[in-house]
N, C-alpha and C positions, 0 to 999 in steps of 0.2 A: 625410833628406829625399829624396823622389822626385818628379821632375817628372811630372805626368800626361801633359802634352804640351809638348814644347819647340819653340820657334820655330826654323825652319830658313831664315832669311833672311840675306842678306849684311849684315855690319856691325851685326847686331842680336843681343842675347842676352836670354833670358827665356823665359817660357811660363806654363803653368797648373799649379797644385798643387791636388790634391784636398783632401778634408776635413781641416781643422786644428781643434783645440780651443783654448779660451782659454789653457790651460796650456802648449800646445806651439807656439802661433802665433809668438811673438816669436823663438824659437830657429829655427824653420823658416824664417822670413823672413831672419834673419841668415845662416843657412847658404846659402840660395839666393843672397843678395847676394854672399857670398864666392865661390860657384861662377861668378858672372857675371864675375869678374876685376876688377882695378883697385881703386882706392879710391873708393867710392861713398857718396853720401848717399841714405838712404831718403826718398822723397817719397810720402806718402799723403794722403788727403783725409777731411774730415768730410762724408761722403756724405749727400745730402738728397733723392735721387730726383728730381733736376732735370736741367737740360741746360746747366749752366755749365761751361765748359772754361777752365782757367788755362794761361797760357804761363809756363813755369818757366825762368828764366835763372840764370846762375851767381851773381848777387847774392842770389838767394833761398836758396842752399845754404850757409847760414851756421851750421848746427849738424848734429849727427849724424843726426837724424831731423826732417824738416820735415813738418808737417801743415798742409794748406791748407784753410781754413774754407769750408764751404758751396759746394763744387764737386763734380761727379761725373766729372770728367775733366781731363786735362792733356796738354800737349805740351811737348817740350824738345829742344833741340839740344846740350845739355850732356852730355858723356860721363861726367860725375861723378854724374849722377842715376840712381837706380833707382826707377822709377815703380811704385807698388803700389796695387792696388784689391782690395777684399774683396767677395765675392758669395756668396749662398746661394739659388740658383734664378735670380737675375738673370743678365744677360749681361755679360761683359767683352769689350770691343772693343779689339783690338790694332791699332796703326797704325805703319807704317814709311814715312817719306818718304825715298826713295832719292836724290832729287836734292839734298837739303839738306846732309848727312843729318840726320834728326831722327826721333824716335819719339813715340808718343802712346798713351794708354790711357784707357778710359772705362768707367763702370758704367751699365747701362741695364736697368731693369725696364719694366713696361708704361707707367709714368708717364714715364720717360725717353724711351721710344720715341714716346709721344704728343707729346712736345716735340721730336722729331726729333734726339735725341742723336747718332746716327750721322752725320747730315748736318752737325750743328754741329761735331763732332770734325774732319771732313774740311775744312770751311771755315776753322776756326781754324788748322789746320796750314798751309793754303795761304796764308792772310792773314799768318801769322807768318813763314813761310819761303819763300814764293813757289812757283813751279812750277805744275803742272797735276795734275788727278786721276790721270792715267796714271803719274805719278811715285810713286803711293802703293800700298802693299800693306795689306790689312786682313785680320784673322782674327777670327772669332766663337767665343767659348769654349763649352764645355759649359754648359748651362743647363736649366731645366725646359722640356721640349719639348712640342709640340702634343698628344702622346699623354696628357699629364698636366695641362696647364695650363688648368684649368677656371676660367672668369671669369664675372662677371655681364654681363647684356645691356648695361648702361651702359658697361662697359669695351669689350666687343666692338664696339659700334657706332662707336667712335672709329676703328676700323681697317677698316671695311667697304670702303673705297675701294681697299684694297691686295689684289691678287689672291693668294689662298691664305692670307690672314692669319687668317681666322676659319672654324672648322669647326662648323656647327650640326647635325651628325648625332647629337650626344649629347643627353642630357637638358638640359645647360647648354652654352653655347658654349665651345669650346676655342680658345686663341690660339697662334699660331705665331710666336714672337719672332724666329726665324731668318729666316723669310720677310719679316717686317716690316723687320728691320735690313738685309737684303740689298736690298730694294726702295728703302729710303732711301739706302743707299750708291750704288746705281745712279742714283737721282735726283740725287745730288750729283755725278755724272759719273764715278764709279769704274768702270772696265771690269769685266765679270763675271769674267774670268780673273784679276783681281787681288784677288778676295775668296775667302777660305778659310773652311771650317767645321770646327771640331774636333768629334770624335765624343763623344756621351754625353748622356744625360738625367739631370739631378741627382736627380730624384725616383725614377726607376726603379732607381737604383743608389746607395742611401744609404751603403753601405760604402765606396765610393770618393769620393763627393761629399757636401758639405754641402747639405742640402735643408730649407728652412724649411717647405715644404708637408708634408714627411715627418714632421718632429719639430721644431716651432718652439722648444721649450725647450732641446734639446740638440744642435741641428743643427751648431753650429760655423760655420766659414767656409771657402770655397775662396779661393785666393790667385792673382791674376794679377799678373805682373811683367814689365817690359820696360826695357831700357836699350840704349844704343849700345855695340857691341862694338869 
């Protein structure tokens, strides 16, 4: 197992793992959890391309692997939890609440961004654990970037109000999910210097990353993971 990008944040472990297949994913995740240290419960989600964020407490960690139904994000202050999100072109959003301490993780494609998942993640963390947006750090994972993310006009027009979100210089509009997520985090009060962007376009580099747009039948999944260190 090789981390594509590891988080370098105080009291936080985890990061982003590139392309995994159905046959290798479980062992890859288990190895990553072991590398995070301590005794951890894997917490993943039955992702539905929405903007629901669950608060995971110790009472929820009652078995080896916990799957939360119909959410696309979660936050926790439990050092026992290893939060896991799977993506293939979509964006994974990492959160550290340095004042709590706590961590969070969310999945967002264009539907999640249309529902303001970045802002929902921030507000859920602050409602659950207190503090202010300046207590937070956020990181945006590799995803399909604006060079490759062709969308229909019905999708593009949902983001026209966000500067830099839509590029209409191509035959069809291209969407910039990083620009959208960054704008939504800033709107939620997160200072610009507290937002990081991990390098990589998933469709440009299918050897490293899972990309549904490149090969929907065999794309596999990228894995995002975070826990308290």
